N, C-alpha and C positions, 0 to 999 in steps of 0.2 A: 350861413355863418356857423362855425364850429361851436360845439358846446363849451360854455365858460369853464374856466378852471375853478374847481370847487375848493374853497379854503376853510380850514378850521383854525381859529385863533386861540392859543393857549397862553395866558399871562395872568399873573395874580393881581395886576393893577388895572382897575376898571377904566381908568382914564386912558391907558395905553390901548385897551381893547376898543374903546369907543373911538379913538383917534385913528386906529388902523381900519376899523369898520367903515368910517367916513371916507378915508382915503381910498380904500379899495372899491367902495361903491361907485366911484367916478371912472373905474375901468370897465368898459363894456364886456370884456372877455374874462373877468374875474368875478366870482360870486362867493360871499362869505356865507357859509352854510351853518355856522355854529360858533360858539365861544365857550371856553372853560377857564376857571379861575385857578386851577392847579393841575399837576400832572396826572393825578388820579382821575379827575373829571375828564382830563384831555384823552386818556387812554379809553375811558368808556365811551366818549362821543366819537372818537376815531373809529372804534369797532362798530358803533351803531350807524354813523352817518357816511362812513367810508369816503372821506375827501380825497382830492388829488393831491393837495399839499396841506401839511400841518405846520403852522407858524408856531414854533415852540420856544418859550422862554426857558432859561435854565434854572435860576434860583427862584424856587417857589415853595410855599408851605406844603405840608403833607407829603407831597412827592415832587422831587425835582425833575427838571427835563430830561437829564440823562437816565435816571432810573425809569422814567416813563418810556423812553425809546427802548430800553432793554426789555421792558415788558411787552411792548409792541413787537419786538423781534421774535418773540415766542410764538407769535401767530404765523400763519402761512401766507399772509398777504404781503405785498411789496409796498410798504408805506414810504412816501416821500416826505421826509421831515426837513424843513428849513429852520435852523436856529436863528432866533432873533433875540438878542441879548445886549446888555451893556458891558458885559465882561469879555475880555480878550486874553485872559491868562492862558498860557500855552497848555496847562493841564486840562482846562475846560474845553479848549479847542480840540485837543487830542481825544479827550473822553467823549465828547459829542460825536466826532467822526467814527470812533471805535464803537460807539453805541448805534450807529446806523444813520446819522444825519447826512443828508446829501449836500447841504450847504450851510454856511455860517455867515450871518450878517449882523452888523452892529445897529443899534437903535438910532444912532446919529447918522446913519447912511441917508443919502439923497433919495427922494422918492423914485427917481428913475432906476437907481440901483436896486431897490427893493422889488420893484416890478420886474426888472430883468432877472433877479434871483428867483422870484416866484415862478416865472416862465421856465427857467432852467430846471428848477426842482420838479415841475410838473412833468418834464421829459426825463426825469431821473439823471439829469446832468449835473455834475458838481459845480458849486459856486462858493468861493471863499472871498470874504472882504479882505481888502489888502492888509489890514492890520492883523487879521487872523493868519494870513500867509506869512507876515513878518514874524509873528509870534512862533509859528512852527519852525521857521528857519533859525530863529534865535535859540530855540530849544535844542536843535540839532547841533549848533555850533558852540553853545555855552557849556562850560564844565558843570558837572553835577553838583548841586547844593547839598551840603551835609544835612542829614535829617535831624529835626529837633524832637521827634515824637518820643524819643528815649527819655526826655525830661518829664513826660507824663506817666502817671501810674496807669495800670490796666483799667481801672475803673474810669479814670479821666479820659482815656482813650475811647471807652464805650460811650460816654456822655458826648464827646466831641463827634464821634461817628454819627450819633443820632442827631446832634445839632445840624450837621451837614445835610441830613435828610429832611430838614425842615420841621423836626419834632418840637413841640412846646415842652416847657418844663414839666407840666402835668403828664404829658404823653411819655416823656423820658422816665419819669418816676414810676409810671404804671408798668413800663416794659422792663425796667431794671429792678423792680420790686423794692424801691427805696422811697423815702418821703420826698415831697416836692421841695421842702426846705434843704434836704441834703443835696438835691440836684442844683438848686440855686448856689449852694456853697461850692459845689464842683465847678460850676460854670464861672464863678468869680475867680477861682484859682487858675482854671484853664486860661482865661483872658489875660491874667497877670503873667503866667508862665510864657504865653506866646508873644506877649508884648503887643496885643491888639486891643481895640476899644469896644468892639461889639461882636455880636454872634455872626453876622455876615462875614466879617474878616476871618473869624474862627472857622467858619464853614469852608472858606476858600483855602485856608491852611490845610484843612483835612483833606480836600480834593488834591491839593498839590503833593501831599505826602502819603497818598494811598489809604487814608483812613476813612473815606467816605463810603466805601462799599461794605455791605453786610458781611458778617463773618460766614465762612463756609465750613 
């Protein structure tokens, strides 16, 4: 029997990791070699454990999946990252593929599809969930949306960028050298200006409009 496919699970939800670990344990040719709760830990474990496939969530605290993949791309190894997420926005799909993901699967996928995607990823073969394919097609054919980022001040854009990277108010305050109370005020204004109700929706807006990357 060939060596099993060594898989690392990177997801900030313990119940998701536990479910994946239980599901994959039933596959004789797949072995879960480790788990990480955020992108930073995922990068560290990938470098240490050298798995065949990294199952990577996208929206996580401290370091998101796309930024984690960008860090892994700086190494000289050929990592096979399979995105496993609940989000199918075209910016996230494109961002993940541009960052080096070999596949993109949604968390509501059938078990057989996930196993198929893992096998494809282990061989370095691309695998896109049908909704991810549809999202890319719609992006190509749809007219560009006008950007709303001009409604935000420079400081608000800085705060939004850090929100999209999973930073807490305390971390944002430390990085921008302002008080935590000032950050809370900026967050409230940002949510109101964007017409969204929470930080996750604000983070998705940042990704859509190119505000999620650190300044160069």
